Every structure is written in C-alpha cells, then in structure tokens.
matplotlib code that plots the C-alpha trace (Angstrom):
import matplotlib.pyplot as plt

x = [19.1, 16.3, 14.2, 10.9, 7.9, 5.0, 1.6, 0.4, -2.2, -1.2, -2.9, -3.3, -4.5, -2.1, 1.7, 4.3, 7.4, 10.6, 11.6, 13.3, 12.5, 10.9, 9.6, 7.1, 8.3, 4.9, 1.6, -1.7, -5.3, -6.4, -5.1, -5.4, -3.1, -0.6, -0.7, 0.0, 3.0, 4.3, 3.9, 5.9, 8.7, 8.8, 8.9, 11.7, 13.8, 12.9, 11.6, 8.3, 5.2, 3.3, -0.2, -1.8, -5.6, -8.1, -7.9, -4.2, -3.3, -1.1, -3.5, -1.4, 2.2, 3.5, 7.0, 8.6, 12.1, 14.0, 12.2, 14.7, 12.0, 10.0, 7.1, 7.9, 6.0]
y = [-14.2, -12.4, -13.5, -15.4, -13.1, -13.6, -11.9, -12.1, -10.5, -7.3, -5.2, -2.4, -4.7, -7.0, -7.0, -8.1, -9.5, -10.9, -14.3, -13.8, -10.1, -8.8, -5.6, -5.6, -4.4, -2.8, -2.7, -2.4, -2.1, -5.0, -8.5, -8.0, -4.9, -6.9, -9.8, -7.4, -5.8, -9.2, -10.6, -7.7, -8.2, -12.0, -11.6, -9.0, -11.2, -14.5, -15.9, -17.4, -15.7, -17.4, -16.0, -16.4, -16.8, -15.1, -18.2, -17.8, -20.8, -20.4, -21.0, -20.4, -20.4, -19.1, -19.5, -16.9, -18.2, -20.8, -24.1, -26.9, -29.4, -28.1, -30.1, -32.7, -32.8]
z = [-10.0, -8.1, -5.2, -5.5, -4.8, -2.5, -2.4, 1.2, 3.5, 5.2, 7.9, 5.2, 2.4, 0.5, 0.3, -2.2, -0.5, -1.8, -0.3, 3.0, 3.3, 6.4, 4.8, 2.0, -1.4, -1.9, -0.1, -2.1, -1.1, -3.3, -4.0, -7.7, -7.6, -5.5, -8.0, -10.9, -9.0, -8.0, -11.5, -13.0, -10.5, -10.9, -14.7, -14.6, -12.2, -13.8, -10.5, -9.1, -7.8, -5.0, -4.1, -0.7, -0.6, 1.7, 4.0, 4.5, 2.4, -0.7, -3.6, -6.7, -7.9, -11.3, -12.6, -14.8, -14.8, -16.8, -16.6, -15.8, -16.6, -19.6, -21.0, -23.5, -26.7]

ax = plt.figure().add_subplot(projection="3d")
ax.plot(x, y, z, "-o")
ax.set_aspect("equal")
plt.show()
C-alpha cells in the first residue's frame, strides 16, 4: 500500500509530499496544481489526500482507498 499524500505550503509555492517523506514529491506554483498531482497519486496508490489551507491548518481530506466503514444504505 502507498503513502498518504499531503498538499502543503512550500517556499516556492505548494508541495505534494508522501507521509513521512522529508522531500516533496513535486513542487508547483499553485495549490490547485498541487491538489491535482496529489489526487492522482492518492488514487493510484489507494490512499488519502490531505490539503493544507492558506492559514496552515488542514482544511480537507479525501480518501481514495478501500473504505473499511462504507456508508450503509
């Protein structure tokens, strides 16, 4: 299984980082670009994408893996 991905602020824009990685997988100039890159990686690996907002707080989390607790209905 792959690593969860994070979109975080970076001195050169926005970065996509795998959980526990020191180096960014990719650095982009816009948050939107970083989200698209992170989403693609998370979907391919079946993991989660967590997005940091401009204020430094994490604002969104999307899961692309197998859901152990799917909605009932």
